[in-house]
C-alpha positions as CSV (number, residue, x, y, z in Angstrom):
1,M,31.6,0.8,13.6
2,K,31.0,2.6,10.2
3,T,28.3,5.3,9.9
4,T,25.3,4.4,7.8
5,E,26.7,6.8,5.1
6,E,30.1,5.1,5.1
7,A,28.4,1.6,5.0
8,I,26.2,2.6,2.0
9,I,29.3,3.8,0.1
10,E,31.0,0.4,0.8
11,L,27.8,-1.4,-0.3
12,K,27.8,0.6,-3.5
13,E,31.5,-0.4,-4.1
14,I,30.6,-4.1,-3.5
15,M,27.8,-4.0,-6.0
16,E,30.0,-2.4,-8.6
17,R,32.8,-4.9,-8.1
18,Y,30.7,-8.1,-8.1
19,D,28.5,-9.6,-10.8
20,N,27.1,-12.6,-8.9
21,I,24.9,-11.2,-6.1
22,V,21.9,-13.0,-4.4
23,F,19.4,-11.2,-2.2
24,F,17.7,-13.0,0.8
25,G,14.8,-10.9,2.2
26,G,12.0,-10.9,4.6
27,A,9.1,-8.8,5.9
28,G,11.2,-5.6,6.4
29,V,11.4,-5.3,2.6
30,S,7.7,-4.8,2.4
31,T,6.9,-2.7,5.5
32,E,7.7,0.4,3.6
33,S,5.0,-0.6,1.1
34,G,2.5,-0.6,4.1
35,I,2.5,-4.3,4.7
36,P,2.9,-4.9,8.5
37,D,5.8,-7.0,9.9
38,F,4.5,-9.9,11.9
39,R,6.9,-9.5,14.7
40,S,7.3,-5.7,14.9
41,V,5.6,-3.8,17.8
42,D,2.8,-2.8,15.4
43,G,2.8,-6.2,13.7
44,L,0.1,-8.8,13.5
45,Y,1.5,-10.7,16.5
46,H,0.7,-7.8,18.8
47,Q,-2.9,-7.5,17.8
48,Q,-5.7,-9.3,19.5
49,Y,-7.9,-12.0,18.0
50,D,-9.9,-14.9,19.3
51,Y,-6.8,-17.0,18.4
52,P,-3.2,-16.0,18.0
53,P,-2.1,-15.5,14.4
54,E,0.3,-18.4,14.7
55,T,-2.6,-20.7,15.5
56,I,-4.9,-19.3,12.8
57,L,-2.2,-19.6,10.1
58,S,-1.5,-23.2,10.9
59,H,-2.3,-26.3,8.8
60,S,-4.3,-27.9,11.6
61,F,-6.4,-24.7,12.1
62,Y,-7.0,-24.4,8.4
63,R,-8.3,-28.0,8.4
64,S,-10.5,-27.7,11.5
65,K,-11.8,-24.1,11.1
66,P,-11.5,-23.1,7.5
67,E,-14.1,-20.4,7.6
68,E,-12.4,-18.7,10.5
69,F,-9.1,-19.1,8.7
70,Y,-10.4,-17.3,5.6
71,R,-12.0,-14.6,7.7
72,F,-8.6,-13.7,9.2
73,Y,-6.8,-14.4,5.9
74,R,-8.9,-11.9,3.9
75,N,-8.7,-9.3,6.6
76,K,-5.1,-9.5,7.6
77,M,-3.0,-11.2,4.9
78,L,-4.2,-9.6,1.7
79,F,-2.7,-6.2,0.8
80,L,-3.6,-6.0,-2.8
81,D,-3.3,-2.2,-3.0
82,A,0.4,-2.3,-1.9
83,K,2.9,-1.0,-4.4
84,P,6.6,-1.9,-4.8
85,N,8.9,0.4,-2.9
86,T,12.5,1.6,-3.6
87,A,14.1,-1.7,-2.4
88,H,11.9,-3.8,-4.7
89,K,12.6,-1.5,-7.6
90,K,16.4,-1.4,-7.1
91,L,16.6,-5.2,-6.8
92,A,14.7,-5.4,-10.2
93,E,17.2,-3.0,-11.7
94,L,20.1,-5.0,-10.4
95,E,18.7,-8.1,-11.9
96,Q,18.2,-6.4,-15.3
97,S,21.8,-5.2,-15.2
98,G,22.9,-8.8,-14.8
99,K,24.4,-8.4,-11.4
100,L,21.7,-9.9,-9.2
101,K,21.1,-13.6,-10.0
102,A,18.1,-14.3,-7.7
103,V,15.8,-12.8,-5.1
104,I,15.0,-15.3,-2.3
105,T,12.1,-14.0,-0.3
106,Q,10.1,-15.1,2.7
107,N,7.3,-12.7,1.7
108,I,4.1,-13.8,0.1
109,D,3.0,-10.4,-1.4
110,G,4.3,-10.7,-4.9
111,L,5.8,-7.2,-4.8
112,H,9.2,-8.3,-6.2
113,Q,7.5,-9.5,-9.4
114,A,5.4,-6.3,-9.5
115,A,8.6,-4.3,-9.5
116,G,9.9,-6.3,-12.4
117,S,12.1,-9.0,-10.9
118,K,12.0,-12.3,-12.8
119,N,14.0,-14.8,-10.8
120,V,12.1,-14.7,-7.5
121,L,12.1,-17.7,-5.3
122,E,9.2,-17.5,-2.9
123,L,10.0,-19.7,0.1
124,H,6.6,-19.3,1.7
125,G,4.5,-19.1,-1.4
126,S,2.3,-16.3,-2.7
127,V,-1.2,-15.0,-2.0
128,H,-1.6,-14.5,-5.7
129,R,-1.6,-18.3,-6.3
130,N,-4.5,-20.5,-5.1
131,Y,-5.2,-24.1,-6.0
132,C,-8.1,-26.5,-5.8
133,E,-7.3,-29.3,-3.4
134,Q,-9.5,-31.7,-5.4
135,C,-8.6,-31.2,-9.1
136,G,-5.4,-29.1,-8.8
137,A,-6.6,-26.2,-10.9
138,F,-4.9,-22.9,-10.1
139,Y,-6.5,-19.5,-9.6
140,D,-5.4,-16.0,-8.9
141,V,-6.2,-14.1,-5.7
142,Q,-9.6,-12.9,-7.0
143,I,-11.1,-16.3,-6.2
144,V,-10.5,-15.6,-2.5
145,V,-11.5,-11.9,-2.7
146,E,-14.7,-12.4,-4.6
147,S,-16.0,-15.4,-2.5
148,E,-17.4,-15.7,1.0
149,G,-16.5,-18.4,3.5
150,I,-14.4,-21.1,1.8
151,P,-13.6,-20.4,-1.8
152,K,-14.8,-23.2,-4.1
153,C,-13.3,-24.4,-7.3
154,P,-15.5,-23.3,-10.3
155,K,-14.6,-26.5,-12.2
156,C,-15.2,-29.2,-9.6
157,G,-16.5,-27.5,-6.4
158,G,-13.5,-28.5,-4.3
159,F,-12.0,-26.4,-1.6
160,T,-9.5,-23.9,-2.8
161,K,-6.4,-23.3,-0.7
162,P,-3.9,-20.4,-0.9
163,D,-0.5,-21.5,-2.2
164,V,1.2,-20.3,0.9
165,V,3.2,-22.3,3.5
166,L,1.3,-22.4,6.7
167,Y,2.7,-23.3,10.1
168,E,3.2,-27.1,10.3
169,E,3.7,-27.3,6.6
170,G,7.0,-27.9,4.8
171,L,8.7,-25.7,2.3
172,D,8.5,-26.6,-1.4
173,D,11.5,-28.9,-2.2
174,K,12.2,-27.4,-5.6
175,T,12.2,-23.8,-4.3
176,V,14.5,-24.8,-1.4
177,A,16.9,-26.6,-3.8
178,A,17.1,-23.6,-6.2
179,S,17.6,-21.2,-3.3
180,I,20.5,-23.3,-1.9
181,R,22.1,-23.5,-5.4
182,H,22.0,-19.7,-5.8
183,I,23.3,-19.1,-2.3
184,Q,26.1,-21.6,-2.7
185,N,27.2,-20.1,-6.0
186,A,26.9,-16.4,-5.0
187,D,29.9,-14.2,-4.5
188,V,27.9,-11.7,-2.5
189,L,24.8,-12.5,-0.3
190,I,22.8,-9.5,0.8
191,I,20.4,-10.3,3.7
192,G,17.8,-7.6,4.0
193,G,14.7,-6.9,6.1
194,T,14.6,-10.1,8.0
195,S,15.2,-11.0,11.7
196,L,16.4,-14.5,10.5
197,A,14.1,-15.9,13.2
198,V,11.9,-18.1,10.9
199,Y,13.3,-21.6,10.2
200,P,13.9,-23.5,8.1
201,A,14.1,-20.5,5.7
202,A,16.7,-18.7,7.7
203,G,18.9,-21.7,7.8
204,L,19.5,-21.6,4.1
205,I,22.1,-18.8,4.4
206,D,24.4,-21.4,6.1
207,Y,25.1,-22.5,2.5
208,F,26.9,-19.3,1.6
209,R,30.6,-19.6,0.9
210,G,31.2,-16.5,-1.1
211,D,33.3,-13.3,-0.5
212,K,30.9,-10.8,1.0
213,L,28.0,-11.2,3.5
214,V,26.0,-8.0,3.8
215,V,23.2,-7.7,6.4
216,I,20.8,-4.8,6.2
217,N,18.2,-4.7,9.0
218,M,16.8,-2.3,11.6
219,A,17.1,-4.7,14.5
220,P,20.0,-7.0,15.3
221,T,20.1,-10.5,13.7
222,P,21.9,-13.7,14.7
223,R,24.3,-13.2,11.7
224,D,25.4,-9.6,12.4
225,K,28.8,-10.8,13.9
226,Y,29.5,-12.8,10.7
227,A,28.7,-9.9,8.3
228,D,31.4,-8.3,6.3
229,L,29.2,-5.3,6.1
230,L,26.4,-4.5,8.6
231,I,23.9,-1.7,8.0
232,Q,21.2,-1.0,10.7
233,A,18.8,1.2,8.7
234,P,15.5,0.8,6.7
235,I,16.3,-1.1,3.6
236,G,14.4,1.2,1.3
237,Q,16.4,4.2,2.7
238,V,19.6,2.3,2.0
239,F,18.7,1.2,-1.5
240,A,17.5,4.7,-2.4
241,Q,21.1,5.9,-2.1
242,L,22.7,3.2,-4.3
């Protein structure tokens, strides 16, 4: 097995050689910005609440106990002071150079856009978008931050819901279709900072038919054995050397 240094040199060569690269990322991309990984030892799943996070962040819980949902959501899902890290910035640079065609992310923090990435496909939505369930008006995250209890639409008084995919909810069809198209057309697919444990999002990489599959993640993933290049290191540390 290659050393991390050797693998990073090979990754650099791949990035220089190819001009149709797609990045598929998860929580590990944002942990270096101070946003906790749900499934890590220090992540939200290991903290104690009246209900497990999976329950609170479900569609049925949102419907039955919206005030409790928002109490948790405001405390544990909003990291508005977080800043893009080296990985976010490098991906934005790769897009600007014309090499990276899309960032497909499972994260909801908006840090890819904050770093300058334009073509970002957010499989699980974004905390920065919220919409009225009654009239459909959209609002930024301040409607949640500045309200108490359930945020109400200033226009019609309807309940306002974060535009994030909760458990029991389906992914947005257009976002999925665009993600599949980019993955199918890519020559290089870089998977970074994700355990590939969350479906259906993780299943989208099955559509890859390109030349090079790169996996960058601290812990093993189900796709490691299929990777042309495997790097088990923090993604920010890897991208800082590219």
